[in-house]
TIDREN-651795 format. One line per field, with one value per residue (C-alpha): x, y, z. Coordinates in steps of 0.2 Angstrom, whole numbers, m for minus. Layout:
N
X = (X|...) $
Y = (Y|...) $
Z = (Z|...) $
//
This chain:
938
X = (m379|m363|m354|m361|m355|m339|m324|m318|m299|m288|m275|m257|m251|m265|m262|m242|m244|m253|m241|m227|m235|m236|m218|m212|m221|m212|m196|m199|m203|m185|m176|m185|m180|m163|m158|m141|m151|m159|m162|m150|m154|m140|m144|m131|m130|m116|m116|m127|m142|m155|m172|m162|m157|m176|m181|m167|m171|m190|m183|m173|m186|m198|m185|m181|m198|m200|m183|m172|m153|m154|m136|m135|m119|m114|m98|m90|m95|m78|m82|m79|m90|m77|m76|m95|m97|m84|m92|m110|m100|m95|m111|m117|m106|m109|m120|m127|m133|m151|m157|m149|m156|m144|m153|m157|m149|m129|m121|m105|m91|m87|m98|m107|m118|m133|m140|m122|m122|m140|m138|m121|m134|m137|m155|m156|m153|m162|m176|m179|m184|m176|m162|m164|m163|m179|m187|m183|m193|m208|m210|m209|m224|m211|m217|m213|m195|m188|m193|m207|m204|m210|m221|m229|m231|m238|m250|m256|m259|m270|m281|m281|m286|m301|m309|m309|m310|m293|m297|m306|m304|m300|m283|m275|m257|m254|m235|m222|m206|m196|m200|m217|m226|m219|m219|m237|m244|m234|m242|m259|m258|m251|m265|m277|m284|m283|m271|m269|m253|m252|m239|m239|m240|m255|m269|m285|m277|m292|m304|m294|m291|m309|m311|m302|m308|m293|m284|m263|m256|m237|m234|m226|m238|m246|m266|m265|m280|m296|m313|m320|m306|m311|m324|m338|m334|m317|m302|m289|m271|m261|m242|m238|m230|m227|m223|m235|m235|m247|m245|m257|m243|m228|m216|m222|m229|m238|m238|m252|m254|m255|m274|m286|m289|m303|m313|m310|m314|m331|m332|m321|m327|m310|m294|m278|m273|m256|m247|m251|m255|m242|m228|m230|m234|m217|m208|m218|m215|m195|m196|m209|m194|m181|m190|m192|m175|m171|m182|m174|m156|m166|m171|m154|m148|m161|m155|m166|m165|m152|m161|m145|m142|m132|m121|m127|m115|m113|m100|m92|m90|m72|m67|m57|m40|m45|m39|m52|m65|m63|m62|m76|m85|m94|m93|m104|m98|m91|m105|m119|m114|m111|m128|m136|m129|m134|m118|m120|m111|m101|m94|m87|m71|m70|m53|m57|m74|m73|m65|m68|m63|m76|m77|m77|m91|m104|m100|m106|m121|m128|m122|m139|m141|m139|m124|m127|m120|m101|m93|m74|m66|m53|m44|m36|m16|m14|m3|9|m4|m16|m33|m45|m49|m50|m60|m74|m75|m79|m91|m102|m104|m110|m122|m128|m131|m135|m144|m152|m155|m148|m137|m120|m102|m86|m69|m54|m34|m26|m14|6|17|26|17|9|24|31|25|6|1|m16|m27|m44|m51|m51|m61|m81|m78|m68|m66|m66|m57|m43|m28|m32|m35|m19|m8|m8|m27|m28|m10|m11|3|15|9|12|30|33|29|38|53|51|53|68|77|73|79|97|97|92|105|118|114|115|133|141|133|133|116|115|117|104|92|96|91|78|69|77|75|63|59|42|52|56|42|39|28|13|23|38|25|18|38|39|23|30|46|37|45|30|40|33|45|59|70|67|72|85|101|96|79|87|97|83|73|85|95|84|100|94|103|107|106|88|81|67|62|68|65|52|49|33|44|51|68|78|96|89|84|104|110|123|119|129|144|146|160|148|139|156|157|140|137|125|117|99|85|71|54|41|29|15|25|27|18|12|1|m5|m12|m20|m30|m32|m37|m54|m53|m42|m38|m36|m23|m14|m12|m7|6|13|14|25|40|55|70|76|85|102|92|81|65|57|59|43|39|31|48|56|43|38|19|10|19|16|m2|m2|5|m9|m24|m32|m26|m37|m52|m58|m59|m74|m74|m87|m87|m89|m109|m109|m111|m99|m83|m71|m53|m41|m27|m19|m10|0|m5|10|22|9|m10|m16|m34|m43|m46|m60|m64|m71|m80|m88|m93|m99|m110|m118|m122|m129|m141|m146|m152|m136|m120|m102|m90|m74|m57|m43|m26|m18|m23|m35|m20|m14|m26|m41|m33|m27|m43|m51|m39|m32|m45|m59|m51|m50|m65|m78|m84|m93|m91|m107|m98|m83|m81|m67|m62|m52|m49|m45|m27|m22|m29|m19|m3|m7|m10|7|8|22|27|17|26|21|23|27|12|2|9|m4|m9|m18|m27|m32|m44|m35|m46|m32|m22|m39|m43|m26|m24|m41|m30|m25|m45|m50|m38|m44|m60|m57|m47|m63|m73|m62|m68|m85|m91|m100|m89|m95|m83|m82|m76|m68|m70|m57|m63|m50|m58|m70|m88|m81|m67|m79|m92|m77|m72|m90|m93|m78|m80|m97|m91|m78|m90|m93|m111|m112|m99|m104|m97|m93|m91|m91|m73|m82|m100|m98|m112|m123|m109|m110|m128|m129|m114|m123|m139|m127|m117|m135|m142|m126|m123|m141|m137|m134|m115|m103|m88|m75|m54|m42|m32|m31|m22|m16|m6|12|20|28|10|1|12|13|m7|m7|6|m1|m20|m19|m3|m6|13|18|28|38|57|61|78|89|88|69|68|80|66|51|60|63|44|37|48|43|25|20|15|m4|m3|m10|2|4|13|25|24|27|9|12|12|5|23|38|44|34|38|29|12|m7|m8|9|12|27|33|40|37|56|54|70|64|50|46|33|22|14|5|m4|m6|3|19|27|35|46|46|59|68|52|57|50|55|52|62|57|56|65|52|41|24|33|35|18|12|15|5|m4|4|m11|m23|m14|m22|m13|m11|m5|m10|m14) $
Y = (349|341|350|367|363|373|360|359|367|357|367|359|372|368|349|353|362|349|335|347|349|330|329|342|330|316|325|331|314|309|322|317|300|306|324|325|318|326|322|328|334|337|346|346|360|361|380|393|394|406|395|382|393|396|381|377|390|383|366|374|383|370|357|371|373|355|353|345|352|357|357|366|362|369|366|376|375|367|351|334|319|309|324|326|306|305|320|310|294|305|310|292|288|303|295|314|314|305|311|317|327|333|347|347|352|350|368|360|366|348|334|325|310|316|297|291|304|301|282|285|291|276|269|272|291|293|303|312|292|295|283|267|257|267|267|247|243|255|246|230|238|236|252|251|246|262|280|285|299|317|322|309|305|321|318|303|312|324|313|303|319|323|308|300|281|274|256|252|269|273|285|293|301|312|313|299|308|299|310|313|302|285|283|292|277|265|270|272|254|247|256|245|261|255|266|272|282|295|306|316|300|294|291|300|308|319|303|294|309|311|291|295|297|302|313|316|329|332|335|352|363|379|375|361|350|358|358|348|335|333|319|327|325|319|323|333|335|347|345|358|374|386|404|413|431|444|463|465|457|468|452|452|435|423|406|392|373|361|361|377|379|392|378|362|369|370|351|343|338|343|352|358|375|382|389|381|364|349|361|364|345|340|349|342|323|328|332|317|307|313|310|292|289|299|288|271|279|280|264|258|266|256|238|224|204|201|189|180|163|150|139|119|111|93|86|68|56|56|74|77|90|107|112|97|104|123|118|106|123|136|151|166|180|192|206|195|193|212|215|202|211|228|235|247|245|262|255|240|237|220|212|196|187|181|195|213|230|238|258|268|277|265|271|288|281|271|283|281|261|254|244|224|213|212|195|193|174|171|154|146|146|135|121|123|118|129|123|129|149|155|136|141|159|153|141|152|163|149|144|161|165|149|137|153|165|180|193|191|195|185|198|189|193|195|179|183|174|168|156|152|145|142|131|137|134|146|154|153|141|122|108|112|130|140|156|153|153|148|149|168|171|164|170|189|193|210|217|224|217|221|239|239|231|246|259|253|250|268|276|265|270|289|287|281|291|309|303|302|318|327|321|325|342|359|368|379|364|354|370|371|351|352|367|368|385|382|393|396|401|392|385|375|358|354|342|355|368|357|355|373|376|360|371|387|395|408|414|402|413|402|416|425|413|415|406|399|394|386|375|370|367|356|346|331|325|307|297|283|272|278|271|259|258|242|236|222|208|196|180|170|173|171|176|194|197|205|213|227|241|254|242|250|261|276|274|283|271|275|257|252|236|235|220|216|212|202|212|211|217|235|248|254|237|242|260|251|239|255|269|274|284|289|307|299|285|300|307|292|289|306|302|286|288|281|288|302|317|319|330|318|325|313|311|306|302|319|325|315|321|303|303|309|297|283|289|286|269|263|271|255|244|254|248|230|214|206|185|173|156|140|141|160|171|188|189|204|199|214|217|211|194|188|193|188|202|215|218|205|210|213|232|243|249|230|229|245|242|226|232|244|231|218|230|230|213|205|200|202|189|195|186|190|180|166|166|176|183|191|194|197|209|220|218|224|239|245|241|244|261|267|262|266|250|239|221|208|194|181|166|155|139|125|107|93|91|108|105|88|97|111|96|89|79|75|91|94|97|102|86|73|62|65|56|42|53|65|51|41|45|54|64|66|78|87|93|97|107|116|129|136|138|143|159|163|164|174|186|187|191|203|214|213|203|186|171|155|143|132|115|110|91|81|62|56|66|55|61|59|72|84|82|87|102|108|104|112|128|132|130|144|156|153|158|143|129|121|105|110|101|114|107|90|99|117|128|113|108|125|129|125|137|151|148|150|166|175|172|178|192|199|201|218|223|230|231|240|242|233|250|268|277|289|278|276|266|253|251|245|236|227|226|216|205|203|203|195|182|179|184|191|205|214|214|230|228|245|248|247|256|271|269|271|285|293|291|299|313|314|313|297|290|289|277|259|244|230|218|207|190|171|164|146|151|163|168|172|154|146|129|133|126|128|143|144|154|164|168|187|194|203|217|219|232|244|253|267|264|282|283|266|272|260|256|241|231|215|202|189|182|186|189|199|189|171|156|142|126|111|107|122|121|126|106|103|118|117|121|111|116|112|120|132|127|128|112|106|111|129) $
Z = (m98|m95|m109|m100|m84|m80|m75|m58|m60|m49|m42|m42|m30|m17|m18|m17|m3|6|2|8|24|27|21|31|47|42|42|59|65|56|67|83|82|74|81|69|54|39|22|9|m9|m21|m38|m49|m63|m78|m84|m78|m89|m82|m86|m75|m61|m59|m57|m47|m35|m34|m29|m16|m8|m8|2|15|20|22|30|18|16|m2|m11|m28|m34|m49|m63|m74|m93|m95|m86|m96|m95|m87|m74|m70|m70|m55|m46|m48|m41|m26|m22|m23|m10|3|16|19|3|0|m16|m32|m48|m63|m69|m88|m99|m99|m104|m106|m119|m120|m126|m113|m115|m103|m103|m96|m83|m76|m76|m65|m52|m38|m41|m22|m24|m42|m35|m52|m57|m73|m74|m85|m68|m63|m80|m82|m65|m69|m85|m76|m63|m49|m41|m23|m26|m35|m36|m47|m62|m51|m66|m70|m51|m47|m62|m54|m36|m46|m55|m37|m30|m43|m37|m56|m56|m63|m65|m79|m87|m103|m102|m116|m115|m128|m130|m127|m120|m107|m93|m94|m107|m108|m89|m86|m98|m88|m72|m78|m86|m69|m60|m72|m84|m103|m109|m127|m130|m145|m154|m169|m181|m173|m186|m182|m167|m163|m163|m152|m140|m140|m132|m114|m98|m93|m103|m100|m114|m114|m131|m132|m143|m137|m136|m148|m139|m143|m132|m146|m143|m125|m119|m110|m90|m95|m83|m93|m84|m94|m93|m106|m103|m117|m119|m133|m137|m127|m129|m114|m103|m97|m103|m120|m117|m106|m101|m109|m109|m123|m120|m124|m107|m113|m122|m112|m97|m104|m108|m95|m78|m69|m78|m73|m75|m81|m74|m56|m62|m64|m61|m42|m41|m51|m36|m23|m28|m30|m13|m8|m16|m6|10|6|1|19|28|19|27|43|42|39|57|63|67|65|64|51|35|35|26|35|30|31|43|41|55|51|65|62|61|45|46|49|29|22|34|28|9|9|13|0|7|3|m6|6|m3|1|18|20|15|25|42|36|27|14|m4|0|17|10|m1|m8|m5|m17|m17|2|13|14|22|31|33|49|43|49|64|61|52|67|81|89|88|105|109|107|122|124|129|130|127|137|144|158|158|141|137|122|111|115|123|106|113|95|90|106|100|83|90|100|87|76|90|94|76|66|81|93|78|85|76|82|78|83|84|83|81|65|64|64|51|66|74|57|52|69|83|83|65|60|70|62|74|71|67|63|71|60|50|30|20|32|21|17|35|39|26|21|24|16|22|38|47|33|32|51|49|34|46|61|50|41|59|64|48|51|69|65|48|59|74|58|50|65|69|52|50|55|62|46|35|44|44|25|20|32|25|8|m2|m17|m32|m23|m9|9|21|34|31|42|55|55|61|76|81|81|91|104|106|110|94|88|71|56|43|40|35|51|65|76|76|94|87|73|84|94|79|70|84|93|101|103|117|109|125|127|110|112|97|87|70|68|55|55|57|72|68|87|80|75|94|97|80|78|64|56|52|32|31|24|41|48|65|69|76|91|96|94|90|79|88|80|69|81|97|87|96|81|81|99|91|77|89|102|90|89|73|59|67|84|75|67|85|93|82|82|101|100|111|103|114|126|121|131|143|147|136|125|106|97|79|77|82|68|55|52|58|41|32|45|45|25|27|40|32|25|39|52|44|52|40|36|33|41|50|43|47|38|52|51|60|61|59|64|75|91|93|107|125|132|123|118|123|114|108|91|89|97|80|75|93|92|73|77|93|81|68|78|88|106|107|98|105|100|105|107|109|120|120|131|148|157|168|153|139|150|161|146|138|155|162|144|130|141|148|130|122|136|134|147|145|149|151|153|144|152|140|150|145|154|148|153|170|172|166|180|192|190|174|160|151|133|120|102|89|103|106|124|137|145|159|148|138|154|166|181|191|205|192|186|204|208|192|196|205|190|182|201|201|182|187|204|189|180|195|202|189|192|175|178|171|161|160|144|146|129|127|119|112|127|140|152|159|177|171|164|178|190|181|180|199|203|192|201|216|212|208|189|185|173|166|150|142|124|108|95|88|82|77|75|81|86|99|108|109|130|130|120|130|148|139|134|151|159|148|151|169|176|175|190|179|188|184|195|198|199|186|196|208|204|192|204|212|198|192|210|210|194|202|218|212|197|197|216|218|236|227|213|211|201|194|194|175|176|189|181|166|178|184|167|162|178|176|157|164|160|175|174|160|162|163|148|157|145|153|148|145|151|169|180|186|176|176|162|170|186|185|193|205|215|231|239|221|215|199|192|181|172|159|155|139|135|123|124|106|111|129|139|149|146|160|154|165|169|155|141|122|111|96|97|88|77|86|80|69|63|54|39|36|35|24|4|m12|m25|m41|m52|m42|m33|m16|m1|8|25|43|48) $
//
């Protein structure tokens, strides 16, 4: 009776439509959560074969119905294998493409290894499931780790819909192609069927096929399997599609499968038709794989708790040197760290094994992710030895991460070669709270400061070269050289078109400018006395503070006095730190004012034609550098040393990327340079204005040593043993010197942000001294004050600080700026001096007032202020400690960093080029010639 019963015809069209409907709902859910997000499928084709085009159109229609963006990327037959491989790699790196298929066959005039092209597809985007990696996973039963081949997966869905029991069934697969037969057999096997694979050389093929409870045929021969071959009640899945002659059809042919349908349908319990059976399921499964890939991509737009491997730390009672501690730890490969914190391989460029550049595209991927909490570490006015602010930043991050298990990022400034080889040594932290590898951190890192130096000096060279050429040539000669006549004709460059627009010249044909327009175009007429752009060098070199240039006879007496600044004081460093994108950096670099012309108008880098070249030099430097702490927590190292002569903060981009990566429950600990009166003030008034970020808490680092100095203790000098006043208990000095810490607590609270005092304990400190500081800090309005031992113990020594910071940063922020940008420049300077430093007033020297008047006239009044002031005192006199009263802040000079976005007053005798001391750190640094390891103290 079973043989006479007609089989259930399992329509692939109906099942595929059901699958597509469910996929449509899933895509709608994705778009609801991420409005700007849409799954993307790239279909790569070489040539224009019509049967391929039919399949491609079918896939595009299905994709559009579901809500998938399908791109048909067609390459000409002339494409070579290497070109095609490069194009596939580009699609691998495109975050908007979630699935990729290469339509076969490849119709190329050149020999192309199709397997090589397929295997170039990233396994994460192989939605056809045909790469070697996908096949390998399938052969090992890894059905959830990758993508299943579309046709076999579609067949499995049809078998499940048939109601057939797969487990324990006898399954026969006729055909062993890598697209259908072989993966089909693997799928059935891993679903617990007993599988036999048959092919053209199988003995007793008919008898073997007749044993099948489940029969899948994909042999490519029309109506090859007869009804007599089919076991009564079997489930028959026909994957074949063949054209045979049929005079009754308009086309002269009709499509049939590999199974003689009319016969088999009388024997089988379930059978798929041709066409309309497996074919629609193949496309449906392709769409399903694409949506799965998109869901994985969407999951990467949600930040979860990191599965991070923390590095064990076993501090010794007697703390070794920093370099010994760093060498004793084995850092993770940065690729492992990047994966742990949710970065994609396409977002990370390795610089060796321990540091990497991170792409700004992370911000786009995680745009919908809520930021974490934002904590800035500042300090009291330090001794020349430093009070461990960087060490506290790293120790706090280690405590939050390795001990409190929070997602945490430390964002620190890139060290300058000046202090590295000068007084301070390295800036990687110290003791058991460091960034590692410390030698790589403290030396060239990834070359960002070198890029700044190159860009800065290129612009400086262009200024003097342009003045020289203008002074030695006629207007027409200048014009002929600036806009030369070439074989292809004469045309303006993009930057020159920008200058024409600025000048109000609408004509863009170089041959049609009037003589007056040519003069306006070629003459910058720089007034040498107004040049504020200096050359830079990343070395402390006091003899470059004043130099004379142009002394060669070839410069024809065009000498002038100028100077070198240290590289990190360059406005380009500030642009790097304050920019928010590559386009923004290009605009800021172009806006940099280098001088005024003889009519008092500002002259910019764009006017000099240099902005594009500067951007090219800086295009890699804009990406933050990823490193790690001694305990394996992530660190961004990017931009911003020297809060005394610059704005002294790491980059906005590093902070923004870190805030997205840690997620809403995570914490970003960023560092501001020197005392809170300069680094923190600039963080709030400059950095937070341009970033739009709202800080949640301030950590103020203090030491017994610094308070004793502010209380009237003897002079503290690098390289000289501390006087007894600093190693013996002296509560009187501590209490008197608290005035400085009290003022810095007040400064933090002026901005409406809770302040946590981190008391960085030294071995010579007594419990009474530490306890006194804690008591006074709480009385002064600190939300908490915690004694820390992270230098000696690593993160475990800062757990209480981490808990206090977590508590303080969870409170609502009442953040506000110190001054209104619309105030006159003089009033903004006065506000900082009076409210932050405690001054009675400011004294603006005539030269500085002249510069202020010029900048106001040029339209720069509404920029924030970046005071260049000694870091060793709240006043302009480094010898005055504590919190003095009744003093005046002298402003001797004012510069405009228009591209960076601030005005730059120089206070007192503040120099922008430090000098080397009698005994610089170079005495302590050497190289082991056998191992090439850096020796000494950083």
